[in-house]
N, C-alpha and C positions, 0 to 999 in steps of 0.2 A: 200294607200301610207301615206296618212296624219298619219293614223291610226297606223302606222308601228313609224313613225318620233315621235308621241307624247309619243308611248310606249317607244321609245329610250329614248328620252328627260327625260322622269320619272324615268327609271333605271340609268340614269346619274346623276341625281339630288340626288338619292336615296344614291347614293354609294357617291359623295360627299358631302352629310351632314355627313354620317357615319367617313367618313376621316378627317373630321375638328374638331370632336369631338375627335377622336383619334390622331392629330398629335402634339398636345404639342408643338407647334411652329416650327416643321422641315419642311422642303420642302417638295413635294411632286415628284413625280416621274409620270408623266403623260403619257399614252400611247393612239396612235390613229393610226390605219390598215383601209387601203382599200383593196382592191382586188389586187392592184399590188404591195403596198407600206407598210412601218409600221414606224411611225415616234413616238420619245421619247424625252420627255424634263424634266428636274429638273426645280420647278418652285416656288418660294419663293412668298408665297401669301401675308405675312406681308406687303411686299413692291411693291410686284404686278410687280417682273422682274422674266425672265426666266434665270437660271445661267450656264444651260449647254441643249445642245440638238443635236441630232443626227438624221440620216433619210437615210433610203436608196436612197434615189436621188441625194448623194453626190459621185463629181465624182472620189474621192479617193476608193471608196467602190463599186463601178459598176462595175470596173474590176476584184473584187475580187470574186462579187458571181456569182452565176448563174441568179437568180433571185430577186427581192424584194421579194417577196409573199411567202416563208416559212422557214419553223422553224431555219433554219440555219441562214440565213440574219437577224432574230428577234434576235438570240442569238449574231450576231456580233454586232447590234445595241446596244442591253443591257449593251456589256461590251465596247463601244467605249462612251457611254455617261455616263456607271460611271467610265472610267479613266477621263474625261473631268470636272466631277462633282468631284472625291476626288482631280482634281489640282485646283480646285476652292475652295477648304477645306471643300466641304459637305460630309460627311461619313456615315448618316443616314439620312433615306427619309420614307416617306409613301408612300405605292404603291396606283395610282389611277387606274384603270383596264378600268374606264369609262363605257360605257354600256355593254362592251364585257365581257363573261365570262371566267373564268382563267382556261383557255384550250388551246393547240395548240401554235399560233404562241405570245399569249399574256402570256403563261407561259414561253414560252423559254426565251422573252425578259428578264421577272425577273429573270430567272436563270442565264441568262448572265450576268446582271449586279450586281446579288450577285456574280460571280467568279470574276467581276471587282472590286470589294471592297467597294458596296454599302451594308449598313445593314438594313432591313424591315421586 
């Protein structure tokens, strides 16, 4: 278990280094997923502030989604976080997939964010 966590932390750090190099002052869209839910945040690293966030735990989405652990839910979260970010004046972000591969729910969230108006 400890080796798995170390490997995950190493992958996450590797992705963060690449993002920091390519960000050019843009906020990052960070993704976290669990077996039951998915979370997304738009973070301004220069100020250390979260500009917008969305997750499948929100009451307004619980009734609309069948489950919080499928690609439909991830796409809805992507659209919602994009709408909230655009309302705050953020249109360009850099995508932070964390330690997860760009596949399945992570990819669906990214596509939803693009449909919602974010560019990355």
